[in-house]
Steps between C-alpha positions, in 0.01 A plus 500: 500500500276743301532873532131541585527267799821665620360851494260425789767371736681803636631447853576825680711664252578842513551842475516845605246688695604817333525526129667781330797619311858459594606638836828522673331388828499125563148370555442206729250232411373230732274299275428416139200380302294804419686627192624208294638520151302188404277257692587136467271207584633191667798436721823693495603523131816354353768711327365376167160653577663826600696507174175442307323783682793735439480423131121553495519830686816628327329827403404575859849414617652737244269777617602438861873496418462830315319650800781386730763657272646162400358470152847435360517156666148388404610300196782332694252410777244344263763316296700363794192407700434220249808313609567655840539295816232578758654480846277432802586755766340746743447871536626545849370744755677834471622438143407748230434497128554793269155479347209266443266458205132413584148555375242727666147534368611342178787741445873429521671689779855526635601601849814496706731477672330247729600326823346169610362540851286188524498264794706242316712481183303487177561213257609627157664393176834668426607553137823658368515696176823624341539798270838635413718481807206522746311219670140577609337284769120484484267334752148374429284424809329159495248452343459863390633630174626823656851585384743681729861612441702401803839633389732567210870431510754620252741216432778642286709209375874516499644595166671222307792624294577357158799612295620376163811630327583429138736429349719369778822545303566817302773713356580850620210742435269228371136556608389306810128459574373474857143366533317517836150459356467164675504661845177456700312728738746779431426868509852575375826323427865590507803341337861571596813397312819406686844417368715213620645712782151582630495858375162621376541620143136588417139463613150551365154543655224311319124460524264218401398714201862561399675187620776476240831684479773492242851593602863463392828428678825654382748291696567125480446260787220334696200702621211419734154647437301502828130571500256600774120518478309735734142411597215740576613523860846617388651173616783364284496144373706243685557238231832479318462696179810542288664424168858497379658639187852444378647777286757349267854632509581631151809366327821701489647553154870545431682547171872490437623619156831358386625860474389850593748693290477278196777631278481393138205270580280613212455186297623276781271294724414654836387276784234598754491253788188492722573163660554674834129588526332330797168458681475473880187284518473344157690465178572709193315371196558784253736791445426779254795696361448846353768701322445873443715767340594838643164649394304229679395329179472123533764340280414137574343271760527134593287284728707213637312208656787263560804526720765635513321814367782638288450715191762541232446805283700667221477876461615666184456863598723664759344694783369480854254221573305388806433135566211431739372167625170410667467165675168317551443229761267201503225710664506764229679766704738730315820650630536873546768705331820540699859594429576128477233438236589797282842574355627756250771404258697694239569327172764640268575400145829390349633788291862398426564201276806341345452500125637243256428524127608337179406487134605562140626836374532618137769752419475690166762429243343205326310457832730268676349306790637511851397314810500710816482441872456782752444523876412791721211638703131574463355759739138603546481877539122481530378138503314401183545851359865600458829317533871525429710233330880482500680210333843430358659205330654370178390415147679247280466503118402188313753597224872553510712800396450784463227444766611476857347449848373811672426627848155664550331694776145637512304732729131554433206667661182297446134593496259212553153476350368187665711218357647715221793729570701756306861570594718793391862559588860476394737218422872452470665257263858439403578478126343199342748510204861588486421785260241664731502697821383446854202722570177591674159408364155644552304202618136396491320187610141388448410200706241290674500341846436131456456420868525683830449347846643809668811308595625432148409602144551378145512770233534483122608812315611641164801734515610762246833684530571828316870597490596844616796665317531214258336398178142390554497281191817325610455482873131457593410173667191296594457231760240274658555421862349277769552647846455327836476726805536325836 
């Protein structure tokens, strides 16, 4: 059907006897046909024709919507009209519309509110247009193109809550991200955190613009994150909206030294046993040992990755030490320091040794050779710095008369310079020949420590003896000795 033919066919169509601006008083109309928006030839038009006319007269419609104060829904009306469903219905007697758009003397006018007061219901098309949360119902009398707003209903949808928590398994004080950005139709959101006993431990109010929250939990166990979305009508969401997070129990570290008061353990192996470390909800995969001295300086560390997590360590310096262990589980959690994971030990050094020495000795008087053996004690006065040596024994000549076996005894104070030491003291020796006297010697030793594991030492020294009260040329002596202190 052509538009030209349709424009001539307008069956009683329409509108107001009074035209004017908006008024709070409802005007009653009993007939239509004098003030039509467009004139259409032919029989009652189809919805397709009405959609075509609305598109052709879009400018006039926009002007009318602006006049009615509804310019903000004009675009939605034009766009949705293209696919809208036109419902055949009636404008019943006594029913009102908020306003109506029509044409008078070629100009677009708007009036309302209007009440239909005709003798019978008027046949109309009904069209719904949505914008935001509102639904607008328009009626268009048949076959006029007048447009009237019957009502507008705000349809606020229920909020749909969405909550995502990541990660779902963490260690104590690891960051946890809560994301509620997937919630729909929400004016605001709220998330609450509950422990396993149902106690609320924290909460946070969120908005669609700030829908993420990062938090931490400082106690192990299972937690429930419950979310609620609030719609524009302040109604909370009804769908289940929650996530769960498990906070890993950290391992518990324990260390047991083989001694706390470790007497004479310098140079001996100490054992630090961390096999008693345990994890409540996992397994220990690594134990880190740390040994510090009395000043807090780290002496040594060891990372053990295989059971039974035992460290054997030799200390060569006496003093107070602290052994600490940290256990790590299969989720990366580390134990916290406790009295069980941290122990202080005292290591002392061996200072008293049995000394045994032997070697050749030359006595003046054609320098006759003797072989001597002595035993006694070696005492550290200040370890590695000063010491005291006392030995006694016998020397046997390699020749016969007039040479004879002798008894000797030495006492020396020693000063140590690293491995080298110098000893000064006094010695006693019985007469080495029948024509000489028993006497006291001034004694000196110059030696070197061949080995020292703090539990035993080998020393090599040169000894020179100067007789006191006797002839130097007749009675001085020299010796080379090998000493073992143990």
